N, C-alpha and C positions, 0 to 999 in steps of 0.2 A: 604925622607918622605914628605917634603914640596911640591915636584913635584907631588907626588901621591895624596896628599890632594887637591892640586889645580886642578888636573885632575878630581877628584871625584866631586869637586864643579862645574867645567865647565860642566861635564856630567849631573849633576842634573839640572843645569840651562837650558841645551839643551833639556832635556826631558820635563821640565816644559813648555818651549817655544813651543815644538812640540804639547803638549796636549792643550795648550792655543790656538794654531792655529787651531787644529782640532775642538775645541769647537766653535771658531769663525765661521768656515765654517758650523758647524752644526746649529748654530744660523741663518746663512744666508739661509740655506736650509729651516728652519722653516718659515722664513719670506717669501721666494719665494713661498712655498707651500700654506701658509695660506693667504697671501696678494695678490698673483697673480699680481705683478706690471706690468707684460707684457700686461695685459688687459686694463690698464688705464694710463700707462705712455708711451707716443709716442716713438717708436723706439726699445723698449725692446722686442717686439714680435719676433724679428729676432734673439734673443740671447737665447739659451737653459739654462736659469739661474738655473732651478732646477737640471738639470743634472750636471752642472758645480759645483755648491755648494755641492751637495751630493757626487760627485766623489772626490772632494778635501778633504771633511771631512772624507770619507772612507780611502783615502790614508794616511791622517794624523793619523788615528787610527791604521791602519795596520803597519805603521812605528814605532808606539809606543807600540805595543803589547808586553806584558811581563814587561812593565815599568809603566803601569797604576795602579791605586789603586785597580781596579777590574780586574780580569782575566776571561777568558771564562769559567773556572770551577765555577765561582761565579754566573753564570747566573741562575736566578730563574726558577721554574717549568713553569711559564707562557711563558717564552721564548721558552722552548721546545715544549709546546703545539702549539704555533703559528707556529713554524718551521715545525712541523709534519703536521699541517693542510695545510700549503702551499704546502708541498710535496704531499699530497693527491690531492690537486687541480691540480697540474701538471700532475699527473697520470690520473686524471679525464679528463683533456684537451686532452691528447694524445689518450685516448680511447673514446672520446666523440661521442655519436650517432647522434649529431646534426651538429656541426661545429667545427672541431678540430683546424684548423688554427686560427680562431677567439678566441676560448677559450684559446689557448696557448699564444697568444699575450696579451690577457687581464690578464692572470695569471702572466705573466712576469711583467706587469705594477703593479699589486697588490703586488707582492713579494717585491717591493721596500720598502714596509712598514716595512719589517723585518730589512732591513738595517738601516732605521731611528730608529726603536725600539732598535736595538742593540747599535747604536751610542749613543742614549739617555741614556741608562742604563750605558754604559761604561764611558761616559764623564761627565754626570751630577752627580758629586760626592760631592756636597755641597748644602746647602739650598739656597745660593746666586745664584748658577747656575740654580737651579730648578726654582727659582723665575723669573730669566731672561727669561728662555724658555717659561714659562707660560705667562709672560708679552708679549713676541713676538707674541704668538698665539692670545692673547686677543686683543692687539692693532691692529693686522692685521685685525681681524674680524670687529673691530670698523671702520677702514678705508674702508673696503669692503662695509659695510652697508651704510656709508656716501656717497661713490661714487655711489652705486646702487640707492640711493634716489635721488641724484642730476641728474644723467644721465638718470634714468628710471622712474621718478615720474609719467610720463604719460603712461608708458607701463603697461599693465595688469599684476599684480602679480609680477612685477620686473623680468619677465622671460627673460633670455638671455642677461641681461644687462652686467653681468660679465660671462666669460666663465669657462670652467673646472668644478670644483666641485660646483660652485655657479650658473651654468647656469639654473638649475631646481629650481623653487621657493621652493619646499619642501626641497631640499638639502641646499639651502641658509638658510631657517628657522631652519633646524637642526643644522647647524654650529653655528648659533646665540645662540640657546638655550644651546648648550654644552659649550659655552664660557661665557655666562652671569654670572654663578656662580663665575668664576674667576674675572670678572669685579667687582662684589660685594665684593669679598675678597680684591681686591686692594683698593676699596673705604673704607672698614672698617679699613684696615691696614694703610691707607694714613695718613701722618702727615701734618696738615695745612689745612685751609679752601679751599684754591685754588685747591689743588690736589683732595680733596674730591669732590668739585664742578665739576672738570673736569671729574672725573670718573662717577659722577651722570649724567652728560650730555651725556657721552658716552653710558651709559646704556639706556638712553632714545632714543638715535639714533638707537641702536640695537633693542630695543623693537618696535620702530616705523617701522623699516624695516620688522620685523617679522610679524606685523599686516598687512603690505602692501602686503606680499606674500600670505595672505589669506590661509595659510597652516593649515588645520585642525589637521594633525599629529603634526606639529610644536607647535600649540597652546596647545594641550593636553600634549605634552612633557614639555612645559613651565609651565603649572599648576603643574605638578608633581615635576619637578626640583625646581620650585620656592617655593613650600611648604616645601621641604626638606631644602632649603636655609634658609627660615625664621625660621624653627625649630632650625637649627644650630646657626644662627647669631642673630635672634630676640629673641627666647624664651630661649635657653640655654645660649646664649651670653648676655642676658638681655639688648638687644637693641630694645626695643619695638617700637621706632620711625621708624624702618625699616618696621615693619608690617603696620603701619599707612601710611607711604609714599608709600609703594607698592600698598596698596588699593586705595589710591587717584590717583596716576599716572596711575595705571592700568585701572581705570574707565575712566579717561580722554582719554587715548589711545583707549580704546574700543569704545567710542562714536565718536572720531574724525577720527580714521583710521581703525576701525574694521567692517565697514558696509559690505564689501565684505566677510569677514570671517564669519560674522553672516549669510549672505545669503547662503553661502556654507554649513553651518551646518543645516540650516532650509531646504535646498533643499534635504537633505537625506530622508525626509519623502515622497518625490515624489509628493507632493500636491502644488497647486498654484505656478507653475513654470512660473513666469511672465517676466523673463529676460534671456538673453543669459548666464549670469554668473550662475544663478540657474539651468538652463537646463544642462549646462556643468558640474556643480557640481554633479547633480543627475546621469548623465551618468558616471561620474568618480566613483561614489559610486557603481553603478551596475557593472561596469567593474572590480572593486576590488574584489567583491564577486566572479565573474567568475574566476578571476586570482587565487584566493586562492584555489578554487576547482580544477583548472587546475594544480596548484603546487602540491597538494596532489596526483593527478593522476600521475604526474611525479615522485614523491617520491616512489610511489608503484611500478612503472615500472622500475625505476633505483635507488634502495635503497642503493647500495654499493658505487658507484662513481658518481652518478648524471649525469647531461648532460653537464657539463662544465661551467666555469665562464662566466657570462653575456649571456649565451645561452638561458635563459628562454624567452627572448623577442621573439626569433624565435619560440620556442616551444609553446608559448602561443597562437599563431595564430592571435593575434591582436597587436603584437609588443609593448607590455607593460611589465614592471617589476611587479612582485608580491609585493604588498605593505605590506610586513611583512618580516623583515630581517631574522627571524629564518626559515621561509619556503624558503626564497631565498637561504640561505646557504645549507639547506637540499636537495633541488631539483637540485642545481647546483654543489654541492660537495659531496653529499651523507650523510647518517646518521652519519658515523664516523666523517666527517668534522664538522657536527653540534655539536656533543658531545665535540670535541676538542674546538670548538668556545665557547661553554658554559663554559667549564672548564677554558679557558683563562680568561674570564671576571669574573668568580667566584674567581679566584686568585686575581684579582684587589680588590674585596670586602674583601677578606681575609687579604690582606695587610692593607686596611683601618681599618678593625676591630682591628688588632694588634696595629696600630698607635693610634687609639682612646682610647685604654686601657692604653696607657703610661701616666705616671704622671709627666714626666720630660719635656714635650713639653712647649715651650714658647707660648705666646698668638698669635703671628703672624703665627707660624707653625700650631697651632690649627685651625686658620681661613682657611688656605689653605687645610688642611685635610678635613674640612667641605665642602669647595668648590669642592674638588675632589669627595667626596661622593655624593654631589648634582648632579654633572655633570654625574657621572656614573649611578646613579639611574634614572636620566632623560633619559639616553640613553637606558637602558634595557627596560624601559616602552615604550618610543617612538619608539623603534625598532619593536614593535608590529604593528605599523601603517605606516611604511616607509621602502623602500628598501635601507638600509644603510650598507650593509655587507662589502662594499669595500671602504668606506670613512675612511680616516686615523685618524680623530679626536678622535674617541673612543679608538683606539689603542694607541694613544699618551697619553690619560688619564691613561690607565693601566701602561704605561711606567713611568709616573710621580709617580704613587703609588709605583712601584717597586724600582725606584731610591731613593725615599724618605725613604722607609723602609730600604734599604741597607745603606743609609747615616747615619741614626740614629742608626742602629744596630752596626756600628763600634765604637760608643761611649759607648756601654754596657760594654766591658771589663774594661774601665776606671772607670765606676760606680761600677763594681763588686768588685774591689780591696778594697775600703773602707768597703763595706758590708762584704767581707770575713774577714777583720780585726775585725770588730765588732762581727761577728759570732764566731771568734776564741776567742775573749775576753770573750764572753758569755760562751763559752764552758769551758774556764779556770776557770771562776767563779763558774760554776756548779760543776767542778771537785773539786775545792777548798772547796765548801760547802759539797760535798759528803764525804770528809775526816773526817767529824765530828768535825771540828774546830769551836770554838765559835765566830770567827771573822765574822761579818755580811758581806753578799755578796753585792757588789755595783751594783746597777741597772743602766745600761747605757741607756741614752735617746738619 
């Protein structure tokens, strides 16, 4: 008996170590994807860090399947929607009327998001782990913005300072906006003046980089996401100082780093184009109108499967993406892919709605639920002005909502037991009273 018990204990420790190792490598994958250290740390460009960390995390998960707290049968509907959408994109690539090889290669690259999504849901099984993953994403973006400002302060709109998902100024701005609510959540939840000051400075660096990108879509997304943040943390959380601080520092940044952004907005009128920045901005505005019309034409011609992932640049005739995510998904993947895309993100909002209705959340968890809501609202609005269908950050946000909902759901049976006891006692009291006895019924509080 002792040997069996010892064997069980050893097996439990082994499984726990395996899962901890898988989570470590998942954390490493998040850092590599979000911080892109190979772009700013010498020598790392020759090492495929993302592939290594992602592969090791996947192997760790596969070796522990059946022993994790969550099983594949526990996957929520949004996981199914994302998987089916990716499947449609593969079929679209194989049958693409534009460029099959390119579409297939790019679909394979995008499909990695499902591996990351699956790993996140299966391995992030506690509030502590969720907080750690969100911290990695947020601090990575802080580092990226700081490096971008230092290395590219003289480069127009910080374009190409960092490679990959940050090479385009609009994409960099989008990543900043989607991560700013998390930075604010860490600021609010931080203990001690030093930590709060560190997060406040980090947010200023992120905001400064966003203004330096002069991204109109990024700024619009910032306004929407910021308004939702202030509603959660400032008004509902009764932290009115956040509203005052946001107004003050926002005004300072607008006057010190927002001149190019202002010029790009004014250039949309097409009048008084006195600089190269204004002329370029107006040309971009006209091109976006043309690209939207061209995307609608593509949807009408290929409504079922679209033209293939990232093939719109070729189809557009001017080698540009359509600056609207929903049109991008529809023209490249077809209407069915768009429907699944919308259903996937709707599930993220559904998870948040259920979480916000709970009355048993502690203050810190409420703060992060508000941050997730702000980030997701910012994305669905900002997606109307930018081609962000294949950026991983929004999919990560939905994964966070799914993991958090599943984590809190497992505590419901424990809460249900006392409630069932109370309900049973109430029922007994009611039966007792219905027998016509004169003994008063005790009211339970």
